[in-house]
C-alpha positions as CSV (number, residue, x, y, z in Angstrom):
1,M,138.3,122.5,50.3
2,K,141.8,123.5,49.5
3,Y,143.5,120.2,50.2
4,S,140.4,118.0,50.7
5,S,138.8,118.5,47.3
6,F,138.4,114.7,47.0
7,L,136.1,115.0,50.0
8,I,133.8,117.5,48.6
9,I,131.0,116.4,50.9
10,S,132.6,118.6,53.6
11,T,130.7,121.5,52.2
12,L,127.7,120.1,54.0
13,L,129.1,121.0,57.4
14,L,126.9,123.5,59.3
15,S,128.2,127.0,59.1
16,S,125.3,129.3,59.8
17,C,121.7,129.4,60.9
18,S,120.2,130.5,57.6
19,T,117.2,128.6,56.4
20,S,117.1,129.5,52.6
21,F,119.4,130.3,49.8
22,L,121.0,133.7,49.6
23,K,119.0,136.1,47.3
24,Y,120.6,138.4,44.8
25,E,118.7,140.3,42.1
26,K,121.6,140.2,39.6
27,A,122.5,136.5,40.1
28,D,122.5,135.9,36.4
29,Q,125.4,138.4,35.9
30,L,127.6,136.2,38.0
31,K,127.8,133.7,35.2
32,K,129.0,136.2,32.6
33,M,132.8,136.0,32.3
34,D,133.7,137.5,28.9
35,E,137.4,136.5,28.9
36,F,136.5,132.9,29.6
37,D,133.8,132.9,26.9
38,E,136.2,134.3,24.3
39,K,138.7,131.5,25.0
40,V,136.4,128.5,25.4
41,K,133.9,127.0,22.9
42,I,131.9,124.1,24.2
43,V,129.7,122.3,21.8
44,E,127.1,119.9,23.2
45,P,126.0,116.8,21.2
46,S,123.0,117.1,19.0
47,A,119.7,116.0,20.5
48,T,119.3,113.7,17.5
49,A,122.7,112.2,17.7
50,T,122.8,108.4,17.9
51,P,124.3,106.7,21.0
52,E,127.3,105.5,18.9
53,A,128.0,109.1,17.9
54,T,128.2,110.3,21.5
55,S,130.1,107.4,23.0
56,A,132.6,106.2,20.4
57,V,135.5,107.8,18.6
58,S,135.4,107.6,14.8
59,P,138.6,106.0,13.5
60,P,140.8,108.3,11.4
61,A,140.1,108.1,7.7
62,K,142.6,105.9,5.9
63,T,144.6,107.5,3.2
64,E,144.5,105.4,0.1
65,V,147.9,105.4,-1.8
66,A,147.7,104.6,-5.5
67,P,150.2,101.9,-6.5
68,A,153.1,103.3,-8.5
69,P,152.9,102.4,-12.2
70,A,155.1,99.5,-13.3
71,K,158.3,100.5,-15.1
72,K,158.6,99.4,-18.6
73,P,161.8,97.4,-19.4
74,A,164.4,99.5,-21.2
75,K,164.9,98.7,-24.8
76,S,168.2,97.0,-25.5
77,A,170.4,98.3,-28.3
78,G,171.3,94.8,-29.2
79,K,171.0,91.1,-28.1
80,T,173.0,90.0,-25.1
81,S,175.0,86.8,-25.5
82,P,174.0,83.9,-23.3
83,S,177.5,83.7,-21.9
84,L,177.5,87.3,-20.8
85,E,174.1,87.0,-19.2
86,K,175.3,84.0,-17.2
87,K,178.4,85.8,-16.0
88,T,176.3,88.9,-15.0
89,E,173.8,86.7,-13.1
90,T,176.7,84.9,-11.2
91,K,178.2,88.3,-10.2
92,V,174.8,89.6,-8.9
93,K,174.2,86.4,-6.9
94,A,177.7,86.7,-5.3
95,K,177.1,90.4,-4.5
96,S,173.7,89.5,-2.9
97,K,175.3,86.9,-0.7
98,K,178.0,89.3,0.5
99,E,175.3,92.0,1.3
100,A,173.2,89.4,3.1
101,A,176.2,88.4,5.2
102,V,177.0,92.0,6.1
103,V,173.3,92.6,7.2
104,A,173.3,89.4,9.2
105,A,176.4,90.4,11.0
106,A,175.2,93.9,11.9
107,P,173.9,94.4,15.4
108,V,170.2,94.6,15.7
109,A,169.0,97.9,17.2
110,E,166.8,97.5,20.3
111,A,163.3,98.9,20.1
112,V,163.0,102.1,22.2
113,V,160.1,101.7,24.7
114,T,158.6,105.1,25.6
115,R,157.1,105.2,29.1
116,R,153.7,106.7,29.6
117,Q,154.0,110.3,30.7
118,P,154.3,111.9,33.2
119,D,156.8,109.7,35.0
120,I,155.1,110.0,38.4
121,E,152.0,108.2,37.1
122,D,151.7,104.5,37.0
123,D,151.4,103.1,33.5
124,A,149.8,99.7,34.2
125,G,146.5,99.3,32.3
126,F,147.3,102.1,29.8
127,D,148.2,102.3,26.1
128,G,150.0,105.6,26.1
129,R,147.6,108.1,27.7
130,R,144.5,106.1,27.0
131,P,143.3,103.3,29.3
132,I,143.2,99.8,27.7
133,Q,139.7,99.4,29.3
134,D,137.8,102.6,29.9
135,P,136.0,102.5,33.3
136,I,133.8,105.5,32.5
137,R,130.6,105.1,30.5
138,V,128.2,107.7,29.1
139,G,125.0,107.6,31.1
140,E,126.7,106.4,34.2
141,E,125.3,107.8,37.5
142,V,126.5,107.1,41.1
143,I,124.4,108.5,43.9
144,H,125.6,108.7,47.5
145,D,123.7,109.4,50.7
146,V,125.8,111.7,53.0
147,N,125.6,111.1,56.7
148,Y,126.7,113.2,59.7
149,F,126.4,111.6,63.1
150,K,124.2,108.9,61.4
151,V,121.7,111.5,60.2
152,S,121.2,112.0,56.4
153,A,122.8,115.4,55.6
154,G,122.4,115.4,51.9
155,T,123.1,113.8,48.5
156,L,126.2,113.6,46.4
157,K,125.8,112.6,42.7
158,M,128.4,111.9,40.1
159,R,127.2,111.6,36.5
160,V,128.7,111.1,33.0
161,D,126.9,112.9,30.2
162,P,127.4,112.4,26.4
163,F,130.7,113.6,25.0
164,V,131.2,117.2,24.0
165,T,133.8,119.1,22.0
166,V,135.9,121.8,23.8
167,N,137.7,124.0,21.4
168,D,137.2,121.4,18.7
169,R,138.6,118.5,20.8
170,K,136.5,115.6,22.0
171,A,136.0,115.6,25.8
172,Y,134.3,113.7,28.6
173,S,131.4,115.6,30.1
174,L,131.5,114.9,33.9
175,K,129.2,116.3,36.5
176,M,129.0,116.4,40.3
177,F,126.1,117.6,42.3
178,I,125.7,118.1,46.1
179,S,122.6,119.2,48.0
180,T,121.5,119.2,51.6
181,S,118.7,117.1,53.0
182,S,115.5,118.8,54.1
183,L,116.6,118.4,57.8
184,F,120.0,120.1,57.2
185,S,118.5,122.7,54.9
186,S,116.7,124.1,58.0
187,F,120.2,125.1,59.2
188,Y,122.2,125.6,56.0
189,S,121.0,125.1,52.4
190,V,123.4,123.8,49.7
191,D,122.7,123.2,46.1
192,D,126.1,123.1,44.3
193,S,127.2,121.6,41.0
194,V,130.3,121.4,38.8
195,D,130.8,120.7,35.1
196,I,134.1,119.0,34.3
197,F,135.4,118.6,30.7
198,M,138.3,116.2,30.3
199,D,140.1,115.7,27.0
200,Y,139.3,112.2,25.6
201,N,142.7,111.4,24.3
202,S,145.0,113.0,26.9
203,L,142.8,112.6,29.9
204,V,143.7,116.1,30.9
205,P,140.9,118.4,32.0
206,S,140.5,121.5,29.9
207,V,137.7,123.3,31.8
208,F,135.6,123.2,34.9
209,Q,132.6,125.4,35.8
210,L,131.5,125.6,39.4
211,H,128.0,126.7,40.4
212,V,127.4,127.5,44.1
213,K,124.0,128.2,45.6
214,E,124.0,128.3,49.3
215,S,122.5,130.1,52.3
216,G,125.8,132.0,52.9
217,Q,126.9,132.7,49.3
218,L,126.3,132.6,45.6
219,R,129.3,131.9,43.5
220,E,130.3,131.1,39.9
221,A,133.8,130.0,39.1
222,K,135.5,128.8,35.9
223,M,138.9,127.4,35.2
224,L,140.8,126.8,32.0
225,F,143.9,124.6,31.6
226,N,145.8,125.6,28.5
227,D,148.0,122.6,27.5
228,K,149.7,124.6,24.7
229,D,151.5,126.9,27.1
230,S,151.0,124.9,30.3
231,T,149.0,127.6,32.2
232,A,145.9,127.7,34.3
233,T,143.5,130.6,34.5
234,F,140.8,130.8,37.2
235,W,137.9,133.3,37.2
236,E,135.4,133.8,40.1
237,K,132.5,136.0,40.9
238,K,131.0,135.7,44.4
239,V,128.3,137.5,46.5
240,T,127.8,137.3,50.2
241,E,125.6,139.3,52.6
242,K,128.7,140.5,54.5
243,D,131.0,141.5,51.6
244,G,128.7,142.0,48.7
245,V,130.1,141.2,45.2
246,E,133.7,140.1,44.8
247,E,135.7,139.1,41.8
248,K,138.9,137.2,41.5
249,K,141.2,136.1,38.7
250,Q,144.3,133.8,39.1
251,H,146.8,132.8,36.4
252,W,149.8,130.6,36.9
253,D,152.1,128.1,35.3
254,I,151.3,124.4,35.6
255,L,153.1,121.2,34.7
256,P,151.9,118.9,31.8
257,Y,149.2,116.3,32.5
258,T,147.8,118.2,35.5
259,Q,144.3,117.5,36.9
260,N,142.0,120.1,38.6
261,V,140.5,119.3,42.0
262,Y,137.2,118.1,40.5
263,S,138.5,116.0,37.6
264,A,140.8,114.2,40.0
265,V,137.7,112.5,41.5
266,F,137.1,110.8,38.2
267,Y,140.7,110.5,37.1
268,M,141.7,108.3,40.0
269,R,139.4,105.6,38.6
270,F,141.6,105.1,35.6
271,F,144.3,103.4,37.7
272,Q,144.6,99.7,38.7
273,W,145.0,100.2,42.5
274,E,146.9,97.1,43.5
275,V,147.1,96.6,47.3
276,G,150.3,97.9,48.9
277,K,151.1,100.1,45.9
278,E,151.1,104.0,45.8
279,Y,149.7,106.0,42.9
280,A,150.3,109.7,42.2
281,F,149.2,112.4,39.7
282,R,149.5,116.1,39.5
283,V,146.8,118.5,40.6
284,A,146.6,122.3,40.3
285,N,144.5,124.6,42.5
286,D,144.5,128.1,44.0
287,K,147.8,129.0,42.3
288,E,149.5,125.9,43.7
289,N,150.9,122.8,41.9
290,L,150.2,119.8,44.0
291,V,150.7,116.0,43.8
292,F,147.9,113.7,44.8
293,S,149.2,110.4,46.3
294,G,147.0,107.5,47.2
295,K,147.9,104.1,48.7
296,A,145.7,101.0,48.2
297,L,145.6,99.7,51.8
298,R,143.5,96.5,51.5
299,K,140.6,94.8,49.8
300,E,137.3,94.1,51.7
301,V,133.7,93.5,51.2
302,L,131.7,96.6,51.9
303,E,128.1,96.3,53.1
304,T,126.0,98.9,51.3
305,K,122.3,99.5,50.7
306,L,122.9,97.8,47.3
307,G,124.2,94.7,49.1
308,P,127.7,93.5,49.7
309,M,130.2,94.9,47.2
310,K,133.9,94.1,46.7
311,A,136.0,97.2,47.3
312,I,139.6,98.6,47.5
313,V,140.3,100.9,50.4
314,I,142.5,103.9,49.5
315,Q,144.2,106.4,51.8
316,P,144.8,109.8,50.0
317,N,147.5,112.3,50.6
318,I,148.6,115.6,49.1
319,M,152.2,116.7,48.4
320,L,153.1,120.4,48.1
321,K,156.7,121.4,47.2
322,G,158.0,117.9,48.0
323,K,156.3,117.7,51.4
324,F,153.2,115.8,52.3
325,K,150.4,117.9,53.7
326,S,147.9,116.0,55.8
327,I,144.3,116.1,54.7
328,G,143.1,114.4,57.8
329,E,142.1,110.8,58.5
330,N,140.2,110.2,55.3
331,L,139.5,107.0,53.3
332,I,138.0,106.3,49.9
333,W,136.5,103.0,48.8
334,L,136.6,102.1,45.0
335,S,134.7,99.1,43.6
336,D,137.1,96.2,43.0
337,D,136.2,95.7,39.3
338,D,136.9,97.2,36.0
339,R,134.6,100.3,36.7
340,R,136.1,101.4,40.0
341,Y,133.1,103.3,41.1
342,I,133.5,105.5,44.2
343,L,131.5,103.5,46.8
344,R,132.3,105.3,50.0
345,I,134.1,108.3,51.4
346,E,135.0,108.9,55.1
347,A,136.1,112.4,56.0
348,K,137.0,113.1,59.6
349,I,136.4,116.8,60.4
350,K,136.7,118.9,63.6
351,I,133.6,117.4,65.1
352,G,132.7,113.9,64.0
353,T,132.9,112.2,60.6
354,L,131.1,112.8,57.4
355,I,130.3,109.5,55.6
356,S,129.2,109.4,51.9
357,E,128.1,106.0,50.8
358,V,126.6,104.7,47.5
359,V,122.8,104.1,47.4
360,E,122.3,103.8,43.6
361,I,124.4,103.0,40.6
362,K,123.4,103.3,36.9
363,P,126.2,101.7,34.9
364,G,125.6,103.6,31.6
365,K,126.6,102.2,28.2
């Protein structure tokens, strides 16, 4: 999971002979993390909110500026002679012509074009940090069937819920779910999910909350990215039969505009992915600052249960401290349209290949 977070389906790999979820009487206490709760306030949309209220940004209120009152002409002490008025008018016109000539001769300053930040990210298709056309829609749901040796191992679901506010800032509410099939659950049961909150304006994730329920472990993890001081804080509570309850906290400096390992799955969809071109963005995980790099290899028509779909094939890589770290022979297929859904993932592991492929798409609004 450390370097192959984009291939989250690898958690389905058999790792024990358990047949049910781990039981722990104080499981609810794993979710209590006081420090995180003090720092983070997440407000869900009202159940009565209209679709417009949960899917659109209200434009900033315009400030009306009252027109300045017209100045009254100053009273003259006496009448001005016609000849004097004519001379004054001639001088003013001459002075205006000279000023106009000076202005015309002055060099025109070139407009300074500010590139989208950070520099490592491609800026095609963006207006500042925001995409010109947003590929993500509220209500969207993409469901994959995960196969191992051509046997259904489980289900991967990616969902977009109505917008929320995180510490008074509007944010995408993104979800991922992964669960084993009934066949694989007889060996190892998995029912994991993660909530990802990504700031609407900056596209930077503020929070993720991971919920792990498996045969071998119960785990709750939360991460906060603080863009004011460029730090990441990670809290985790875990219980296993072997080691009992364990707690962990990590805190480290990150670079601006950094994604976490789960938001990256959605964030990659904002880019254009032209064939032959490489794309990169920052990712922070496990006290490390990484760079995700992906190259668009080719376009092809992918045969799916939904029928043939035009796709772009991407090969991902991870760079740590300036050096590429292999994450195996893995490929990702994105839909070749303005939505760039994740259609297929291939992850080669120690034995065989895990394949996650789309079986259902709900486009949202």
